[in-house]
TIDREN-422330 format. One record per residue (C-alpha): residue number from 1; residue in three letters; chain; z, y, x. Coordinates in Angstrom, 2 decimals. Layout:
residues N
ATOM:pos:code:unit:zz:yy:xx
ATOM:NUM:ALA:A:Z:Y:X
...
end
This chain:
residues 105
ATOM:pos:code:unit:zz:yy:xx
ATOM:1:MET:A:-128.14:77.69:-117.90
ATOM:2:SER:A:-126.62:74.48:-116.58
ATOM:3:THR:A:-123.33:72.68:-117.15
ATOM:4:LEU:A:-121.10:70.85:-114.67
ATOM:5:SER:A:-118.75:67.85:-114.74
ATOM:6:THR:A:-116.97:65.77:-112.11
ATOM:7:HIS:A:-115.23:62.43:-111.72
ATOM:8:VAL:A:-112.79:61.41:-108.97
ATOM:9:LEU:A:-112.13:57.76:-108.10
ATOM:10:ASP:A:-109.37:56.56:-105.78
ATOM:11:ALA:A:-111.17:53.94:-103.66
ATOM:12:VAL:A:-107.97:52.55:-102.11
ATOM:13:ARG:A:-106.17:51.86:-105.37
ATOM:14:GLY:A:-109.35:51.13:-107.32
ATOM:15:VAL:A:-108.40:53.50:-110.14
ATOM:16:PRO:A:-109.44:56.92:-111.45
ATOM:17:ALA:A:-107.74:59.76:-109.57
ATOM:18:ALA:A:-105.78:61.52:-112.31
ATOM:19:GLY:A:-104.14:64.86:-111.62
ATOM:20:VAL:A:-106.53:66.24:-108.98
ATOM:21:THR:A:-107.02:70.00:-109.22
ATOM:22:VAL:A:-110.72:70.92:-108.96
ATOM:23:THR:A:-111.83:74.53:-108.47
ATOM:24:LEU:A:-115.36:75.86:-108.85
ATOM:25:TYR:A:-116.56:78.79:-106.71
ATOM:26:ASP:A:-119.65:80.96:-106.64
ATOM:27:GLY:A:-119.55:82.34:-103.11
ATOM:28:GLY:A:-115.98:83.63:-102.75
ATOM:29:GLN:A:-115.48:84.11:-106.49
ATOM:30:ARG:A:-113.36:81.53:-108.31
ATOM:31:LEU:A:-115.11:80.64:-111.58
ATOM:32:ALA:A:-112.81:77.93:-112.98
ATOM:33:SER:A:-110.10:75.44:-112.18
ATOM:34:GLU:A:-109.22:72.22:-114.03
ATOM:35:VAL:A:-107.17:69.06:-113.42
ATOM:36:THR:A:-108.70:65.59:-113.72
ATOM:37:ASP:A:-107.58:63.65:-116.78
ATOM:38:ALA:A:-106.22:60.08:-116.93
ATOM:39:ASP:A:-109.76:58.79:-116.37
ATOM:40:GLY:A:-110.20:61.01:-113.28
ATOM:41:ARG:A:-112.66:63.26:-115.11
ATOM:42:VAL:A:-113.28:66.90:-115.85
ATOM:43:GLY:A:-115.83:66.81:-118.64
ATOM:44:ARG:A:-116.82:70.46:-118.47
ATOM:45:LEU:A:-115.96:72.69:-115.53
ATOM:46:GLY:A:-116.57:76.40:-115.72
ATOM:47:PRO:A:-119.06:78.52:-117.59
ATOM:48:ALA:A:-122.77:77.87:-117.98
ATOM:49:LEU:A:-124.28:78.16:-114.51
ATOM:50:PRO:A:-127.42:80.06:-113.60
ATOM:51:PRO:A:-129.45:78.86:-110.59
ATOM:52:GLY:A:-127.57:79.28:-107.32
ATOM:53:THR:A:-125.33:77.66:-104.74
ATOM:54:TYR:A:-121.82:76.69:-105.82
ATOM:55:ARG:A:-118.82:74.96:-104.28
ATOM:56:LEU:A:-116.29:72.51:-105.70
ATOM:57:VAL:A:-112.92:72.24:-103.96
ATOM:58:PHE:A:-110.77:69.19:-104.70
ATOM:59:ASP:A:-107.04:69.45:-103.86
ATOM:60:THR:A:-106.80:65.98:-102.33
ATOM:61:GLY:A:-103.72:66.79:-100.26
ATOM:62:SER:A:-101.52:67.36:-103.31
ATOM:63:TYR:A:-102.94:64.26:-105.00
ATOM:64:PHE:A:-102.01:61.98:-102.09
ATOM:65:ALA:A:-98.68:63.75:-101.46
ATOM:66:ALA:A:-97.66:63.02:-105.05
ATOM:67:GLN:A:-98.22:59.33:-104.26
ATOM:68:GLN:A:-96.35:59.64:-100.95
ATOM:69:VAL:A:-99.51:58.73:-99.03
ATOM:70:ASP:A:-100.42:60.42:-95.75
ATOM:71:ALA:A:-103.95:61.79:-95.84
ATOM:72:PHE:A:-106.25:63.39:-93.29
ATOM:73:PHE:A:-108.11:65.80:-95.60
ATOM:74:PRO:A:-105.96:68.37:-97.44
ATOM:75:GLU:A:-109.01:69.28:-99.50
ATOM:76:VAL:A:-112.60:68.26:-100.02
ATOM:77:ALA:A:-115.19:71.02:-100.45
ATOM:78:ILE:A:-118.64:70.14:-101.75
ATOM:79:ALA:A:-121.41:72.73:-101.81
ATOM:80:PHE:A:-124.32:72.05:-104.16
ATOM:81:VAL:A:-127.38:73.78:-105.56
ATOM:82:VAL:A:-128.13:74.35:-109.23
ATOM:83:ALA:A:-131.91:74.62:-109.36
ATOM:84:ASP:A:-132.99:73.40:-112.79
ATOM:85:GLU:A:-131.53:73.95:-116.23
ATOM:86:ARG:A:-129.72:70.65:-116.87
ATOM:87:HIS:A:-126.32:68.97:-116.68
ATOM:88:TYR:A:-124.96:68.42:-113.16
ATOM:89:HIS:A:-122.38:65.73:-112.39
ATOM:90:VAL:A:-120.69:65.68:-108.97
ATOM:91:PRO:A:-118.53:62.55:-108.46
ATOM:92:LEU:A:-116.07:62.09:-105.60
ATOM:93:LEU:A:-115.04:58.72:-104.18
ATOM:94:LEU:A:-111.78:59.30:-102.36
ATOM:95:SER:A:-109.48:57.60:-99.85
ATOM:96:PRO:A:-106.81:59.07:-97.54
ATOM:97:PHE:A:-109.15:59.13:-94.53
ATOM:98:ALA:A:-112.66:59.32:-96.00
ATOM:99:PHE:A:-114.68:60.54:-98.96
ATOM:100:SER:A:-118.16:60.19:-100.40
ATOM:101:THR:A:-120.15:62.05:-103.02
ATOM:102:TYR:A:-123.58:62.09:-104.61
ATOM:103:ARG:A:-125.50:63.79:-107.40
ATOM:104:GLY:A:-124.58:61.82:-110.48
ATOM:105:SER:A:-126.11:61.83:-113.91
end
């Protein structure tokens, strides 16, 4: 079984994005939901994951609204595959009108 973490960085302000709600799904089933800490991290999200395709949904709209910043994307959804038994880290680099992600370590 594999584990999952995430990290959200606010690229405009150059700081961790604290207070972003992140929800993990397996198909249409919600597995877990957490809020990023002061360092923009969720150290462990959800249960141990067997191989499969999963989706992370970041509530970016609420994050930017709390800062009174207009944003184009109300949420960011990232689908990813768990293939091997290991730790998976899915970071998100965020701005009001763009985002980027990659498979972290």
